[in-house]
Structures are given as C-alpha cells and as structure tokens.
N, C-alpha and C positions, 0 to 999 in steps of 0.2 A: 474559167477559173472560179471555183466555188469557194466562198469564204463562209465558214460556219462558225457561229459563236458556240463554244463548247457547252453543251447541256445534255440532258438525258436523250438517248437515241429515240425513244418513243415520242418525244416532243418535237423532233425534227419535222420539217416539211416533207411532203411525199416525194418530190423530185430528188432532193439530195439524199433522202433515205434510200431510195431505189438505186441511185447512182453509187453511193458508198457500198451498199450491199453487193451490187453487181461487181464493182471493182475489187472488193475484198475476195469475193467468191472466185472471180476469174483469175486474179493474180495468185491467190492462195492455191487454186487447183494447178495452175501452170507451174508454179514454183515447187509445189509438192511433187508433181510428176517428174520435174527435172531433177530435183535432189534425190528422189527415190531411185530414179534411173541411174543417176551418177553413182550413188552409193552401191547399188547392186552391180553396176558395171565394174567399178573399182574392186569390189570384193571378188568378183569372178576373175577379173584380170590379174589381181594379186595372187589368187589361188593358182591360176594357170601359169603365171610367171614363176611362182615358187616351185611348182611341179617341174617346169622346164629347167630352171636353174638346178634343181635337185638332180635331174637327169644329167645335166651337163657336168656338174662336179662329180657325179657318179662315174661318168665316162673318164673325167680327169683322174679320178682315183684309180680307175682300172688301168689307165695308161701309165700312171706313176708306178703302180704295182708291177705292171709289165716291164717297165724300165728297171725297177729294182731287181726283178727276176733276171733280166738280161745281164745286169751287173753280177748277179749271183752265178749265172752260167759262165761268165767270163772268168770267174774265180776258179772254175773247173778246167779251164783251157790247158793247164799244166799237164793234166793226165793224158792229153792228146799227143804229147811230144815225149817219146821214149828217151831221147837223148837228155832232155832236161831232167826227167824223173831219175834216170840213172845217175846223173851228176849229183842230184840232191841226195840220192840214197848212198852215194859213196861217202866215205869218211873224209874229213877235212885234212887228213894227213898228206904227206907228199911234199914235193918241192913247192917253192913259191910260185914257179911258173905254172905248175899244174893248177894251183889254187886260182891264179890269175885267169887262166883259160876257162876254168869252171865258172868264175864270176861273169866273164864276158859272155859265155854261152847263155847263162840264165838271164842276165840283164838284157842281152840283145833280143831274147825271146819275149821278154816282158815289153820291150819297146815295140816290137812288131805286132804282138797280139793284143795289147791293152792300151798302150799309150797313143800311138800314132793314128790308128783307125778311129779312135773315140776321143773327140775333143773335150768331153766332159770329165774324162779320167785324169786326175791330177798327178797321182803317184801310186805305184804298186810296191808292196813290201812282201818279201818272202823271208820269214824269220825261222831259222833253224839254229844251229850253234853259231851261225854267221848271219848277218843281215844283208840281204840282197835287195836292191832298190832300183827303180827306174821311174823317171818323171819328166814332166815337160820343162821344169825349171831346175837348174843345177843348184843343189843344196848340199849342205854339210850334214852327213848322216851321223846321228848320235849312236855309237855302238858300245856305250858304256854298260849296257845290260839293264838299264832302268825300265825297259819295256816289260820286263817280267812282273812289274808291280801293277800294270794296268789290268783292270777287271776283265776286259774283253779278251786279253791274252790268256788269262787263267781259265776263263769259261770256254774258250775255243779248244784248249788242250783236252778238256774232258767231254766236250759235246760235239757230235758229228754234224749237228745242224748249223746252218749259216747264222751268223750273229750280225745284227744291224746296230751300228754305233751312230747315235744321233749327232747332230751338228756339233763340231768341236774344232778347236785349233789344231792344226796338223801336228802330230806327235813324232817322236823319234827323229827329229831334225833339230839342229842347233838354231837358236834364235827364233824358234817357233814359226811354222809355216802358215799358210792361209787357212781360212775356215772351210772345213770339209765335212762330209759324212762318209761313213765307211761300211764296207761289207768284209767281214772276217770269217774265214773258214779254216777248219782243221785240215792239215795236209798229211795224208797217210801214204805209206809205202805201197807200191804196186806189187812188190814181191811178197810182202808180209802185211796183210791188211790190219793186223793188230798193232803194227808198229806206227807210231805217230812221229813223222819227220819234223813237224813244226806247224806254223800257221801261215796263211796268205792273207794279206790285208790290202783291199782296194780302196783308195781314197778318191772320192769324186766331188767335183764342185756342183753348182746348181744349174749349169748350162742346160743339161738335159731336161731338168724339171721345168726350167724357165721356158724352154721351147714347147713344152706340153701346155703349160698354163697360160702362156702369153696369148694364145689364140682365144682365150675366154675374155670377152669384153663385158665388164660390169658397169659401164657408163662413166660419165665424167665425175660423178659424185659417189660412186661405189668402189668396190675393190675385191680382190681375191687374195686370200692369205693361207699359208701353210704354217701351222704352229705345232711344235712338239709338246709332249706332256710336261715339259719343264717351262712352258710358256715362252719358249724361244721361237722367234719368228724366223722360220726357215726361208720363206718367200713372201713377199708383199708386192702387190701391183701398184700401190700408191702409198705415199707417206702422209697423206692428209687425214687418215683415219687411224685411230688407236686400236690396232688389231687385238691386243691382249684384252681390252675391254669387251669386245664382242665375243672373244673366246671364253671369257669367264661367264658371260651371260648364257652362252650355250651350255657350259658345264653345269651351271647352277640350275638351269631349267630342266636339263635332262632331255630336251627335245631337239630334233634335227632342224625344225623350222620354227622361227620365232620373230615377233615384232618387238623392236626396242626403240627407245628415244635416246638420241645422242646429240648433245649440244642443242636441244630444242627441236631437232629434226627427226622424223620417223624413218626407221630403216627395217628392211626385211632381211633376216639372216637365214642362210641354208648351210648345213654342215654335213660332213661325212668323215668317217674314220678310216685311216689306212692301217689295218691291223698289223701288217708285216713290219712297218716302221714306227707304229704308235704315233703317227702324225694325224692332225685334224685339218681338213680343208674347210675354210670358212668363206662363204660367198656373201658379200654385203651389197644389198641393193638399196638405193635411196628411193623411198616411196614417193617423195616429191617429184623426183626425176622420172620415176616409173609411171606416175599418173599425170605427167605434164600434159600429154596429149588429151587425156580424159578430162583434165581440168579446163583446157582450152575448149573442148567440145561442150563441157558443162556451161562455161561462161557464154559461149556462143548461143547455146540453147536458152540460157536465161535472158540474153538480150533479145533473142527472137521471141521469147515468151512475153517480154515486156512490150515489144513492138506490136505483137498480136493483141495483147491486152489493151494497149493504147488505141489500136484500131477498133477493137470491140467496144471500148468505152465511147469512142466518138460515134460509132454507129448507134450505140444504146442512147447516147445523148440526143442524137437526132430523132430516134424513135420516140423517146420520152417527150421531147418537145412537141412532136406531132400528136402523140397519143394523149398526153396530159393537157394539151392546150384547152380543149373544151371543158375538161373537168376543173382546171384552174380558173377558167372563165366563170364557172358556177360559183367557185369559192369567192372570186372577186365580187360577183354580184351579191353574194351573201353578206360580205363585209359592207357593201353599199347599203344594203337593207338594214344592217346593224346601226348605221349612222342615221337612219330615219328616212332614207329615200326609198319609197316603195314604187316608184315609177320606173322599174327596171324589168327586163324580160330576157330570158335565155333565147338567143336568136337562131341557133343551129337546128336544122331539121335532120335529125339522126335517128336511125332505127335500132341502135345498140343500147347498152345499159346506160351510157352517158346521156343519150338522147332521152331515155325514160326519166333519168334523174333531172334533166333540164325541164321537161314537161311538168314533173311533180313540183319542181321549184316554182315554176310560173303559177301553177294552181295554188300553191301555198301562199305566195306573195299576194295573189289576188284575194284569197280568203282573208289574209291578215289585213289588207287594205279595207275590205268590207267591214271586218270586225272593228277596226279602229274608227271607221266613220260612224258605225252604230254606237260604239262606246263613247266617242266624242259627243254625239248627240245626247246620249244618256247622261254623261257627266254635266253637260250644259243644263239639262233639265234639273238634275240634282242640285247643281250650284244655284240655279235660280230659285229652286224651292227652299234651299237652306238660307239663301239671302233674304227671301221674303219672310221666312220663319224668324230669323234673327231680328229683322226690322220690326216684326210684330212684337217680339219679346221686349225689345228696347222701348217701343212705344207704350207697351203695357206698363213697363216700369215707370216711364215718365207720367203715365196717366195715374199711377198710384201716388207718385211724389207730389204732383201739383195740388190735388184736393187736400192731401194730408198737410202740406205746408200752409196752404191758405186757411184751412180749418183752424190750425193751432194759432196762427197770427190773428185771425178775426176773434178767436176766443179770448186772446190776451187783450185786444183793443176793447172788446165788450166789457171785460172786467174793469179796465181802466175807466171807461165811461161810467160804469155803475159806482165807481169809487169817487167820481167827481173830478177826475183828472182829464178834463176836456182838452186842454191845450196839448198835453202829451199825446192824447188819442189822435188829435188832428195831425200832429207831426208824424205819428206812426202810420196813419192812414196814407199820408203823402209818400212815405218811404215804401209802404206796401204797394202803392200804385206804381212806383218805379220798378219794384221787383216784378210785379205782375206783367208790366209791359215787356220786360226782358224774358219772362217765361213763355211768351207767345212763340219763341223759337227754341224752347228748351229741349226739343228733340234733335237739335244740331249741336256741333261743337262751337265753343266760344273761346276767346282768348283768356289766358289766366288772369290778365289784368281786369277783364270784365267780371270774371268769377269772383275776384277779390272785392270788387266794388259792391256786388250783390251781397257778399258775405258781410261787408262792413254795415250795409243797410240793415241786414237782419240782426246783427249783433247790437246795433244801435237801438233797435226796437226792443230787444230783450234786455239790454242794459237799463233802458228806461223803465221797463216793467219791474225789474227787481230793485230799482231805486238805490243804486250804489253797491249792491251786493255782488255785482258781476262786472269784472274787468276783462279786457281782451287785449291781446298783442298779436300783431301780424308782422312776421319777419320773412318775407319772400324775396329771393334774389331778383333784383330789377331786370337782369338779363333774360329772365324767363317770362317776362310780361306778355310776349307775343306767342307763347307756346299755346297751341290749341288743346283744350281739355273738354270732356263732356260737360254740358250745362248742368248746374245744380249738383256738382260733384262733391263739394265740401259741406254744403248747407245741411243735409241730413245728419252728417257726422257731428257738426257743431251743435245742431239742435239736440242731438242725443246727449252731448256733453253738458249742455245747459240744463236740460230737464233732469238728467240723472245725477249731475254733479252739483248744481247750484240749488235746485228747488228743494232738495232734502237736507241742505246744509244751512246752518244758521249764520255762519261767518261768511267772509268774502270768498268768492271763487274767481279764479283767473283762468281764462281760456287762451292758449297760445297756439298760433299756427306758424310753422317754420318749414323751410325747404332745405334739402341737401341733395348731393349727387353721388352716385357710384359710377363704375365704368360703363354700366349698361342701363341704369335706372335713374329716374327722378323720384325722390322720396319726399313726401309731405307729411309732417307729423302734427296731429291735432291732439293736444294734451290739455287736461284740466286738473285743477287742484281740489276736485270734489271729494265725495266720500269714498270713491273707488269701489272695488268689488272684492269679495272673498274668493278663494281659490275655486270653490265649487261653482259659483256664478260665472267666474271668468272661463272656466272649462266649458260651461254650458254655452256661453256666447261663442267661443271658438268652435264648438261642435256645430252650432248653427251655421257659421260661415263655411265650415267644411262640407256640410250637407248641401249648402247652396252651390258649392263648387262641384260636388258629385252629381248634382242634377244636370250639369253641363256635360258630364262624362259618365254615362250610365255604366260602362264597364268597370270603371274604378269604384263606383258606388256599390255595384254588386260584389266586388272583390273585397273592399275594405270597410264598407258601412252597410251591413245587412238591414233589411226592412224593419227588424225588431228594434234597431237603434232609434228610428224615427218614432216608434211607439213609445220608447222610453222617454223621449223629449218632444212631446207634442208642441211645445212652445216654439220650436224651430220653424213652424209653418204658420204661426199666429202672431198678431201684434202683441207687444208687451202690455202690461197693465197700464202703463203710462201713455200708450198710443204711439210710441216711437220705435218699437222693435223692428218694424218693417224697413226702417231707413238704412241701417247698416247692411242688411241682406241685399236690398235692391242695388245699393251702390257697388257692393262686391260683385253682384251678377253683371251689372252694366260694364264694369271694368274688364271682367273675364270674357264676356261676350265680344267686346271690342278688341282687346289686346292679347287675349290668350291666358292660359292657366298660370303662366309665370308671374302674373301681376295680380293686384287686388289688395285686400285689407288684412292687416295683422293687428291684434289687440293685446295690450299689456296693461295690467292694473294691479294696484296694491290697496288693500282696504285702509280707509281713513287717510290715504295719501293722494290718490287721484288715478286717472286713466289716461292712456296714450293710445291713439289709433294711428297707424302708419299706412299711408296710401302709396303704393308702388306703381309707377307708370313708366313706359319705355321712354328713353331719351329721343328727342326729335331726330328724324332721319332713319331710325331703325325700322326694319320690316316687322310688321305685325302678323301674327298667325291668322287672325280673323279678318272679316271684311268690315271696312268702314261703313257706318250707317249714318 
C-alpha cells in the first residue's frame, strides 16, 4: 500500500512515480479498450437487432395484409353461389313464406361460408332493401334504416373497390355490439353488372391479427402495437408501455427506426405502415434488456481487466523493487553524505548503468573527502594566521596605550614638583605605581571592579592636578563587578574627557561614569560637562571612528569610505594636538577586534555643554564573533 502526500507529480519519488504511471497507463488502456469494444458491439448489435425487427414486422405487415386480402376475398364468396345471387336479385315481393325462405337461404350461406370456418369473423351483413345478417352471437338487428347515414355505406354504393373500416363498435345492432373492424364491398347483379344490389359488410374481431402478431416476442420490457391513424390501439402485446407515445414519436420523426427515452429508459422503435388499412405496426425494444448480455460481458471484461491490471501491478512492483534497489541504495548513501558522513561506499559490483553510477559516486565521495581534509588544513592555517594577526594588533594597541598613559601622568607629576607640590607629587607617584603594577597584565582581561579601581586612581591623580576644578562620579551596577573587560578600557576615554573637557575650561568640570543594560548589550556612558564640540568637530571624530572600523572590514571601506576620504581628514590617523587623539581610536579598535562590528564606541557632544562617549559591550554569556585574546 503506497501512501503519498499529495504534491506535484514531478516531486514524487521515482518508485511511486513509476508505479502510478504504470497503473494509470495499464488501467486506462484496458478500460478504454473494454468500453470502446462494448460501445462498438452495442452499436452493431442494435443496428442488427433493428434490421432484424424491421424484417419481422415487415413480415407481420405482409401477413396482416394477406389476412385482410383473405377477408376481402370472402366478401366475394356470394358470387360463387347462383342460388344466393338469384335470391338477392329477386324483388322482395311475394308472400311472407317466400321472404322467409329467401332469408334462410342467404343467412345459412353466410353461416356456412363466413362464420363457422373462420373464428375471427364476428358477423356478416348483406344490405339491400332488407338487412340479412349472420353471426356467432345472437343479437337484435336494427333495421330502422339508419345504416344509410354511415359513410362506408354511401362510399360503397359508388365505389367498386373494397372499403376498410377501422376499429369501431359494431353497428346496425341494438345495444351496440363488440369492437370490430370491417371490410365493406359493393354488391352488383350478375345479370346486369351496372345494377347495384346493395353492399356486403364483414365484421371481424382481432383473433386473426393476434394469431399473427402473438408469435413476435419483443421481450419482457418491450412490446408490439398496431395503431390506426386516429391513434386507436388496435392491438397491444403489453399494457406496461404507452403505445400512443411511441406512435407519436414515430410520426413526428418521420423515420421508421428511432431511439427514444421513456421514463428514463432507452428504447429502440421500429415501425411499418399497412397501406390497405392505414394501420401502423410499432415494435418497441428495451435497449437495456437488448444489451443486458453485452453489459454482463462488458462488466466481466472490466473485472478481468482489473484483475490483469492488479497482476501486472504486482509484477511491476516486484520488478521495480529488484531493479531500483541499487539505485535507491545510491540515493540513501547520498543522503548519508549530506549529513556529513563521508565513510560510505556503494558496494555492488554491477556492469550496467547503475553500477557505473555507483562507481562514480564512490569516486566523488573520495574526492570530496580529500578536498575537505585539504580545506580543513587550510582553514586551520588561516585561523591560526588570523589569530596571530589579531593578537599582534591588540598587543600593538596596548603598546601604544602604555607609554602614552605613563607619559601624560609623569608629565603631570613633573609639573606638580616644579610648582613645589611635593606632597601631592609623592601621593600621585604612589597611585601611579599601583597603576603600573596592574598594567603589567594589561594585555589580558580584568574584572570590571579592578578596572574601576584603576580608574579611580587615575581620576584621583587628575583631580589633584587641577586642584578642585575636576570632580568625578562613578555609578556602576555592583552586580557587574566580576564581568571581564579588556584592561585599560575606560582610562583613555576618561583621559580624553579630562584633557578636552577640563583643561580648556575655567570653571568646574564633572566626569560621570555610569552603566546600563539592554537585551543584548552592556552600555557604559562616560560623560563630562566640559566645553564640548561643535557639529563639524563631532562629525570629524565620528568619521575617525568609522574609518577605524572600516580598517577591520576592507570591503566596507572600499564601498562606503573611498581613499579620498582619508585624504580629506588626515587627522584620523594622527594624534590630536593635545596628544590624546589616539585613545578613542585604539579603544574602539580593541573592542571591535575582540567582540565584533556590533560593538564599540559612539560619541555625542554639544558645544559648551559637554561630551558623552558610550561603550557597547556584549552581555556575559553571549557568543562573540571574534577570538578572545
């Protein structure tokens, strides 16, 4: 049982794709052949059946015409008996006895010649000035003379041809007789052919016609009908069908053969006309019944086709299992390689296309494994080279900061000693000594607590130097005291704030160091209340920081900061006139080398109000882009 999640056919796997295609092709072919054969067979069978039925009802029509001709010949039997003809030609005068004898002679002849030998003849009338009648059932004859009003009587008096009277209730009898059809013929004198003696009328029931048509079997759901031009059903083999409906369909179409639907079922109609009587024979065949055997054959064929398709499907399944196993094995090995396991091989020794594919796969995997080993070795070398390069850059930055910081501090102590402030100079020398001891490990990370202690020592020295013109505030969250930060991280920034903020300002300057946190960063803000910077100077400082970042990302530098920008701002690569310009750049470089481009310094400043430098570091526990050094 194959369960497929519905998706595009081209995305299916090879095995279900082949199975579905084969199943559709096999079933489609078998069912198409079966239905086409069934359709062709039923069409041919219906055509043959229609021709056969048409021949049958043609024969029935011929037999009925022959039967009617026979009745017509019976109407001429009077001319074969001279006694009867003489009696008819004699006038009706004479005694009552002679009239009675005449009647007996004529009616006995009618009994012998027309009534008794033929069971289908109901009654015979000879109408002259007197009505003579003979029949199987004793009836009361109506001799009132009303017969002269009938159309057939008037027509028979003027026409020598026999007249057919369609189905009607028997006439010239009291209380109306049974339903019959009649043959009426003019009766002429044998002595004088121009003299019309009267008419002879033969009434017949449908026994003769029934004997003819009863032999035609139209099936359990079909029927045979004889209908006159007034839509009167003269004969019907079944009462389950509405004969007039089929008769009207034939008349409207003008065809002898026709297919119609009746009560949701298809029927095949055949018809023929009896010109002598103006009757129409309609044969109705149920196509469902007619094609019942063909339908059974079709269904049997469909089931056989389904069984053959199932067998073919099973054989195909077995074949695909055997044929596709090595190919699917290659696919499985490929997926194993995708997961990173290159220690796989295609084991089969085959000489066909699948074997060639397996050998090519083994060669490809071996080549990939070799390339990965070479690439791993190359990456290791590149990694080690980059690590050594970054360590060299950081050490170079430290080497710039150390003499720079020592030079500025010793310069301040020298000035104090020249001014005679020996006590303060000694205290500052002790604080400098403490700072220098800590700077012996300035190429390593230290705790934030130790960084703040060194910062306090430095600010204490500078506060003494400016004799009350410099205040400082440190507001760092105590919970961050054990966070590791690069050594001498804040000192260059604070030194920059002191020199540029306090030295050029006459009033008091305050330096504040505070911390705050975001979702992903630790932010340390060093701000002063010095003279600040105008917009042009601030933009120049920010540009220097941006250039220092681009130096770590040459592609970005080439795209966003062309070489001519460096030419426009040469100070970006030189110390400021006060000797501290290198501090901010080096701190920014150190942070970005260690933590990545998302961290570093940002500067904000307002002229005559002060400057704020924000240091962005990652929160403890976050992964850093660069290597620790």
